[in-house]
GUKOLZA-6598 format. One record per residue: residue in three letters; x, y, z of N, C-alpha, C, O in turn. Coordinates in steps of 0.05 Angstrom, whole numbers, padded with zeros to 5 digits, always signed. Layout:
% GUKOLZA-6598
ALAXYZXYZXYZXYZ/...
This chain:
% GUKOLZA-6598
MET+00016-00024+00000+00000+00000+00000+00017+00025+00000+00037+00027+00014/SER+00010+00044-00016+00027+00067-00019+00023+00088+00006+00001+00091+00017/VAL+00044+00100+00014+00041+00120+00036+00034+00147+00025+00029+00166+00041/PHE+00032+00150-00002+00023+00175-00013-00008+00178-00013-00022+00158-00010/ASN-00017+00202-00017-00045+00205-00016-00059+00194-00042-00082+00187-00041/ASN-00044+00194-00066-00055+00183-00089-00043+00156-00094-00025+00148-00079/ASP-00052+00140-00114-00042+00115-00121-00014+00120-00131-00007+00139-00145/ILE+00003+00098-00121+00032+00101-00128+00037+00097-00157+00058+00106-00167/ASN+00019+00085-00172+00023+00082-00201+00020+00108-00216+00025+00108-00240/ASN+00010+00129-00203+00007+00156-00216+00037+00165-00221+00055+00164-00204/ASN+00039+00174-00244+00067+00182-00254+00075+00206-00238+00099+00208-00231/LYS+00056+00225-00230+00065+00247-00213+00076+00239-00186+00096+00251-00175/ASP+00063+00218-00175+00074+00209-00150+00102+00196-00151+00119+00199-00134/LEU+00104+00182-00174+00130+00168-00178+00154+00189-00181+00176+00188-00170/LYS+00146+00210-00199+00165+00230-00202+00170+00246-00177+00193+00253-00172/PHE+00150+00250-00162+00153+00265-00135+00172+00250-00115+00190+00261-00103/LEU+00167+00224-00113+00185+00207-00098+00213+00206-00108+00232+00207-00092/ASP+00216+00204-00133+00243+00205-00145+00257+00232-00139+00281+00233-00132/GLU+00241+00254-00141+00253+00279-00136+00260+00282-00106+00281+00295-00101/ILE+00246+00271-00087+00252+00271-00060+00276+00255-00052+00292+00262-00035/ILE+00279+00232-00066+00304+00215-00062+00329+00233-00073+00349+00235-00059/ALA+00327+00244-00095+00348+00258-00106+00355+00281-00088+00379+00285-00083/GLY+00337+00296-00077+00340+00318-00060+00355+00308-00033+00373+00321-00023/CYS+00347+00286-00025+00358+00275+00001+00387+00268-00003+00404+00272+00014/ARG+00393+00258-00028+00421+00250-00034+00440+00276-00034+00464+00275-00031/GLU+00425+00299-00038+00442+00324-00039+00440+00338-00012+00447+00361-00010/ASN+00430+00324+00008+00425+00336+00035+00407+00359+00038+00411+00377+00054/ASN+00387+00358+00021+00365+00378+00020+00348+00374+00045+00335+00353+00046/HIS+00348+00392+00066+00334+00387+00090+00302+00385+00085+00287+00371+00099/ARG+00293+00399+00065+00263+00399+00061+00256+00371+00050+00236+00359+00059/ASP+00272+00360+00032+00266+00333+00022+00269+00313+00043+00253+00294+00045/GLN+00290+00315+00060+00295+00297+00082+00271+00296+00101+00262+00275+00110/LYS+00259+00321+00107+00237+00323+00124+00212+00309+00111+00197+00295+00125/LEU+00209+00312+00084+00187+00300+00070+00189+00269+00073+00170+00255+00081/LEU+00213+00258+00067+00216+00230+00068+00213+00219+00097+00202+00198+00100/TYR+00222+00233+00116+00220+00224+00145+00191+00225+00153+00181+00206+00165/GLU+00175+00244+00146+00147+00247+00154+00130+00225+00140+00111+00214+00151/ARG+00137+00221+00117+00121+00200+00100+00124+00172+00110+00105+00156+00109/TYR+00150+00164+00119+00154+00138+00125+00160+00133+00156+00166+00111+00164/TYR+00158+00153+00172+00161+00152+00201+00144+00131+00214+00154+00114+00228/GLY+00117+00131+00208+00100+00112+00219+00105+00083+00212+00103+00064+00228/TYR+00112+00080+00186+00118+00053+00176+00144+00042+00189+00146+00018+00194/CYS+00163+00058+00193+00189+00051+00205+00184+00046+00235+00195+00027+00245/LEU+00169+00061+00247+00163+00057+00277+00149+00031+00282+00153+00018+00302/LYS+00132+00023+00264+00117-00003+00268+00136-00025+00266+00134-00046+00279/ILE+00157-00022+00247+00176-00045+00245+00193-00044+00271+00196-00065+00284/VAL+00204-00023+00278+00223-00024+00303+00208-00035+00325+00219-00050+00341/PHE+00182-00026+00328+00167-00032+00353+00163-00062+00357+00156-00071+00379/ARG+00167-00076+00337+00163-00106+00339+00189-00117+00352+00189-00141+00361/TYR+00210-00102+00353+00236-00112+00365+00242-00097+00391+00253-00109+00410/ILE+00234-00072+00394+00238-00057+00419+00211-00045+00427+00200-00028+00413/PHE+00201-00054+00450+00174-00048+00457+00170-00023+00476+00148-00015+00483/ARG+00194-00009+00482+00191+00015+00498+00189+00038+00476+00206+00039+00458/TYR+00169+00054+00478+00163+00073+00456+00185+00094+00454+00192+00101+00432/ASP+00197+00104+00478+00218+00122+00476+00243+00113+00461+00255+00127+00445/LYS+00249+00087+00467+00273+00075+00455+00269+00070+00426+00287+00073+00410/ALA+00243+00060+00418+00236+00055+00393+00239+00079+00375+00248+00078+00352/VAL+00230+00103+00387+00233+00128+00371+00261+00134+00366+00269+00143+00345/ASP+00277+00131+00386+00307+00136+00384+00321+00120+00360+00337+00129+00344/VAL+00311+00093+00361+00322+00076+00342+00311+00084+00313+00326+00082+00294/VAL+00287+00092+00311+00278+00101+00286+00292+00125+00275+00297+00127+00251/ASN+00299+00143+00293+00314+00167+00285+00342+00160+00279+00353+00172+00261/ASP+00354+00143+00292+00381+00132+00285+00380+00120+00257+00398+00124+00241/GLY+00357+00104+00252+00355+00091+00228+00353+00110+00205+00366+00106+00184/PHE+00338+00132+00209+00336+00153+00188+00362+00166+00182+00368+00173+00159/VAL+00378+00170+00202+00405+00181+00197+00420+00162+00177+00432+00171+00157/LYS+00419+00135+00184+00433+00116+00166+00419+00116+00137+00433+00114+00117/VAL+00393+00120+00136+00380+00121+00110+00391+00143+00093+00398+00140+00070/PHE+00392+00168+00107+00401+00191+00092+00431+00188+00084+00439+00197+00063/GLY+00445+00175+00102+00475+00171+00098+00480+00151+00075+00500+00153+00061/LYS+00460+00132+00071+00467+00111+00052+00449+00114+00027+00450+00096+00010/LEU+00434+00135+00023+00416+00137+00001+00431+00135-00027+00421+00127-00048/HIS+00456+00143-00025+00472+00143-00052+00476+00114-00060+00482+00109-00083/THR+00471+00095-00041+00475+00066-00049+00448+00053-00058+00447+00030-00066/PHE+00426+00068-00055+00400+00057-00063+00394+00060-00092+00395+00082-00104/HIS+00389+00038-00104+00384+00038-00133+00360+00020-00139+00353+00001-00124/TYR+00347+00028-00162+00323+00015-00169+00321+00014-00198+00330+00033-00211/ASP+00311-00007-00210+00311-00011-00240+00283-00005-00252+00280+00004-00275/GLN+00261-00011-00235+00234-00005-00245+00223+00018-00230+00221+00018-00206/SER+00217+00039-00245+00207+00064-00231+00178+00057-00221+00170+00069-00201/SER+00164+00040-00232+00137+00034-00223+00137+00021-00194+00118+00021-00179/LYS+00161+00010-00188+00163-00003-00161+00181+00010-00141+00191-00001-00122/ILE+00186+00036-00147+00205+00052-00132+00198+00052-00100+00215+00048-00083/GLU+00172+00056-00095+00165+00058-00066+00167+00030-00053+00177+00027-00030/MET+00158+00009-00067+00161-00018-00055+00190-00024-00049+00198-00033-00028/ILE+00206-00018-00069+00236-00024-00063+00247-00007-00042+00262-00017-00025/LEU+00240+00020-00042+00251+00036-00022+00243+00028+00006+00259+00027+00025/MET+00217+00021+00009+00208+00012+00035+00221-00013+00046+00227-00016+00069/GLY+00226-00032+00027+00241-00058+00032+00268-00049+00041+00277-00060+00061/TRP+00280-00033+00029+00310-00025+00034+00309-00010+00063+00327-00015+00080/MET+00291+00007+00067+00290+00019+00094+00282+00000+00117+00292+00003+00139/ARG+00266-00018+00110+00259-00039+00131+00282-00054+00140+00284-00059+00164/THR+00301-00061+00121+00326-00076+00129+00342-00057+00147+00352-00065+00168/ILE+00345-00033+00139+00361-00014+00156+00350-00011+00183+00365-00012+00203/MET+00323-00007+00186+00310-00005+00213+00313-00030+00229+00319-00028+00253/ILE+00310-00054+00218+00314-00078+00233+00343-00079+00243+00347-00085+00267/ASN+00362-00075+00226+00389-00077+00235+00396-00056+00256+00412-00061+00274/THR+00383-00032+00254+00388-00012+00274+00377-00022+00302+00389-00018+00323/ALA+00353-00033+00300+00341-00043+00326+00357-00065+00337+00360-00066+00362/ILE+00369-00084+00320+00385-00104+00331+00411-00093+00343+00421-00103+00363/ASP+00422-00072+00330+00447-00060+00340+00441-00048+00368+00458-00048+00385/ARG+00416-00036+00372+00410-00024+00398+00407-00045+00419+00417-00043+00442/LEU+00394-00066+00412+00390-00089+00431+00415-00100+00440+00418-00107+00463/ARG+00434-00102+00421+00461-00112+00427+00476-00093+00444+00490-00102+00463/LYS+00473-00067+00439+00487-00048+00455+00476-00046+00482+00491-00040+00501/ASP+00450-00051+00485+00438-00051+00513+00439-00077+00527+00427-00082+00548/ASN+00455-00096+00515+00460-00123+00528+00435-00139+00529+00433-00156+00547/PHE+00416-00136+00510+00394-00154+00509+00398-00180+00495+00380-00198+00494/LEU+00422-00183+00483+00431-00206+00469+00453-00221+00480+00468-00234+00464/PRO+00458-00221+00507+00481-00234+00515+00481-00265+00514+00502-00277+00514/GLU+00458-00277+00512+00457-00305+00511+00451-00316+00485+00443-00340+00482/ILE+00453-00300+00465+00443-00308+00438+00460-00330+00427+00450-00346+00411/GLY+00485-00334+00433+00501-00356+00421+00505-00378+00439+00523-00394+00435/ILE+00490-00382+00460+00495-00403+00480+00478-00426+00476+00482-00446+00491/THR+00460-00426+00459+00442-00448+00454+00456-00474+00446+00474-00475+00430/ASN+00448-00495+00458+00461-00521+00451+00452-00530+00424+00429-00538+00420/GLU+00468-00528+00406+00459-00533+00377+00454-00564+00371+00441-00571+00351/GLY+00463-00581+00389+00460-00609+00383+00432-00619+00390+00427-00643+00383/VAL+00415-00606+00401+00390-00615+00410+00366-00603+00398+00343-00610+00405/TRP+00370-00584+00378+00348-00571+00366+00332-00589+00346+00344-00606+00332/ILE+00305-00586+00346+00289-00601+00327+00274-00580+00312+00260-00563+00325/GLU+00276-00580+00287+00263-00559+00270+00234-00563+00268+00226-00585+00260/ASP+00218-00544+00275+00189-00545+00274+00180-00537+00246+00180-00514+00238/LYS+00172-00557+00230+00164-00551+00202+00135-00541+00199+00127-00533+00177/SER+00121-00542+00219+00093-00534+00218+00089-00504+00216+00096-00489+00234/GLN+00077-00495+00194+00071-00467+00192+00045-00460+00201+00039-00437+00204/ALA+00027-00481+00208-00001-00474+00215-00001-00457+00240-00017-00439+00242/SER+00017-00463+00260+00013-00451+00284+00021-00420+00282+00011-00404+00298/ASP+00036-00414+00264+00044-00384+00260+00020-00370+00248+00016-00346+00253/GLN+00003-00385+00232-00018-00372+00218-00045-00374+00231-00065-00362+00221/SER-00046-00389+00253-00070-00395+00265-00078-00373+00284-00102-00371+00292/LEU-00061-00356+00291-00067-00333+00310-00074-00309+00292-00063-00305+00271/LEU-00092-00293+00301-00097-00268+00289-00070-00252+00293-00056-00256+00312/TYR-00064-00233+00274-00040-00219+00274-00037-00203+00301-00016-00202+00313/LYS-00059-00192+00310-00057-00175+00334-00051-00194+00357-00033-00188+00372/ASP-00064-00215+00361-00058-00236+00381-00030-00245+00381-00017-00248+00401/LEU-00020-00250+00355+00008-00260+00351+00027-00240+00362+00045-00247+00377/ILE+00024-00215+00354+00044-00196+00361+00044-00190+00392+00064-00185+00404/ASN+00019-00192+00404+00018-00190+00433+00034-00212+00447+00047-00207+00467/GLU+00032-00234+00437+00046-00258+00447+00075-00257+00441+00091-00265+00459/VAL+00082-00249+00419+00112-00246+00412+00126-00228+00430+00149-00233+00437/LYS+00111-00207+00439+00123-00187+00457+00133-00202+00483+00152-00193+00496/LYS+00120-00223+00491+00127-00237+00516+00150-00255+00513+00161-00264+00533/LEU+00157-00260+00490+00180-00280+00486+00206-00269+00496+00210-00244+00494/PRO+00225-00285+00505+00252-00274+00513+00264-00261+00486+00258-00269+00464/PRO+00279-00239+00492+00290-00224+00470+00303-00240+00447+00299-00234+00424/THR+00318-00260+00453+00332-00276+00432+00312-00292+00415+00316-00294+00391/TYR+00293-00303+00427+00272-00318+00412+00255-00298+00395+00247-00303+00372/ARG+00249-00275+00409+00232-00257+00395+00246-00245+00369+00232-00240+00349/ILE+00270-00242+00370+00285-00228+00348+00285-00248+00324+00281-00240+00302/VAL+00291-00273+00330+00294-00294+00311+00265-00298+00298+00263-00300+00273/PHE+00245-00299+00314+00218-00305+00305+00209-00279+00288+00197-00282+00267/ASN+00215-00257+00297+00207-00233+00280+00222-00235+00252+00209-00232+00231/MET+00248-00239+00252+00262-00238+00229+00255-00260+00210+00255-00255+00186/TYR+00248-00284+00219+00243-00307+00202+00214-00308+00193+00208-00310+00169/VAL+00196-00307+00212+00168-00311+00206+00155-00286+00193+00141-00287+00173/ILE+00161-00261+00206+00146-00238+00199+00163-00221+00176+00151-00210+00158/ASP+00189-00220+00180+00205-00203+00160+00218-00220+00139+00231-00209+00121/GLY+00215-00247+00139+00222-00263+00116+00252-00267+00112+00261-00273+00090/PHE+00269-00265+00133+00297-00270+00131+00301-00301+00131+00285-00315+00143/THR+00321-00311+00118+00329-00338+00120+00346-00344+00145+00356-00325+00157/HIS+00349-00368+00154+00364-00374+00178+00394-00365+00173+00408-00355+00191/GLN+00404-00370+00148+00431-00360+00142+00434-00330+00146+00453-00321+00158/GLU+00414-00315+00135+00415-00287+00138+00413-00278+00168+00426-00259+00177/ILE+00397-00291+00182+00394-00285+00212+00420-00290+00226+00430-00274+00242/ALA+00433-00314+00219+00459-00322+00232+00479-00301+00224+00493-00292+00241/ASN+00480-00293+00200+00500-00272+00191+00496-00245+00208+00516-00234+00218/GLN+00473-00237+00210+00466-00212+00222+00471-00214+00252+00483-00195+00263/LEU+00463-00235+00265+00467-00236+00296+00494-00248+00304+00500-00249+00328/GLY+00509-00258+00285+00534-00269+00291+00532-00296+00306+00546-00302+00325/ILE+00513-00314+00296+00508-00339+00310+00508-00361+00288+00509-00355+00264/ALA+00507-00387+00297+00505-00408+00277+00477-00412+00268+00457-00405+00282/VAL+00475-00422+00243+00448-00428+00232+00431-00446+00250+00407-00443+00251/GLY+00444-00465+00264+00431-00484+00282+00419-00468+00304+00396-00473+00312/THR+00434-00448+00315+00424-00432+00337+00399-00417+00329+00380-00415+00345/SER+00400-00405+00305+00377-00390+00295+00352-00409+00295+00331-00402+00304/LYS+00356-00434+00283+00332-00453+00281+00326-00461+00309+00302-00465+00313/SER+00342-00465+00328+00335-00472+00354+00318-00451+00367+00298-00458+00379/ASN+00326-00427+00366+00312-00405+00377+00285-00401+00364+00266-00393+00378/LEU+00282-00406+00339+00255-00405+00325+00240-00427+00335+00217-00423+00341/SER+00250-00451+00337+00235-00474+00347+00223-00469+00376+00200-00474+00381/LYS+00240-00458+00393+00231-00451+00421+00211-00431+00422+00192-00432+00438/ALA+00214-00410+00404+00194-00390+00404+00167-00400+00395+00146-00393+00406/ARG+00168-00418+00374+00143-00430+00365+00129-00446+00385+00105-00446+00386/ALA+00146-00461+00402+00137-00478+00422+00121-00463+00443+00099-00471+00452/LEU+00133-00440+00451+00119-00422+00470+00094-00411+00459+00075-00408+00474/LEU+00093-00404+00434+00069-00394+00422+00047-00417+00420+00024-00412+00425/GLN+00056-00440+00413+00038-00462+00412+00024-00468+00438+00000-00474+00439/THR+00040-00465+00460+00030-00468+00486+00008-00448+00490-00013-00456+00501/TYR+00011-00422+00482-00008-00401+00485-00034-00410+00470-00056-00409+00480/ILE-00030-00420+00446-00054-00429+00428-00070-00450+00441-00095-00451+00438/LYS-00056-00468+00454-00070-00490+00467-00086-00479+00490-00110-00487+00494/LYS-00073-00461+00506-00089-00448+00528-00113-00434+00519-00135-00437+00530/LEU-00110-00419+00497-00131-00402+00484-00153-00422+00474-00177-00416+00478/ASP-00147-00444+00463-00168-00463+00454-00182-00475+00477-00206-00480+00475/GLN-00169-00481+00499-00180-00491+00522-00201-00472+00535-00223-00479+00544/LYS-00192-00447+00535-00211-00426+00545-00237-00425+00529-00259-00423+00540/LYS-00233-00427+00502-00257-00425+00483-00276-00450+00489-00300-00447+00490/ASN-00263-00473+00494-00280-00496+00499-00296-00495+00524-00317-00507+00525/TYR-00285-00481+00543-00300-00478+00570-00322-00455+00567-00340-00454+00584/VAL-00319-00438+00548-00338-00417+00546-00367-00427+00535-00385-00410+00533/
């Protein structure tokens, strides 16, 4: 969905976004403000799935935008009709990485590499992830230990592979799979409790 008022396929919108990006690359403060205001809410939602304190999430979003403006010269797109979709995906990666950096800085990831890799069992069931309403799922994800929550968010919601997660977090692929399996197990426990409550009603 476009963050612009009109349809993103409108050539005027495409040209306008292209001009904003060009202005940001030249450190034009007006264009930077326009880009920030248009995508602030989108970026905050992404960061808030990793950092649940509003004040810290806002700080991370602002840090992320500093990186966005600093790296816009590396942003490229081939199809003008998909410029916004590509830009949002690019910004999403920056915001996630910035959130993880903040968690690491605040020592919320001290145990991320300690998992016993020899005992993990990959849960291949996707049904449990899809059986919860998105709102319920996010509420339960908030309760997961930070290391499980980060891997779950990256794999299930943001679509990273285990190899990409391992590279980003500095862990083994098996550790990523183990943390995901444990996160799913905790969420499945919630699902069973929810089903039991429904049966008693």
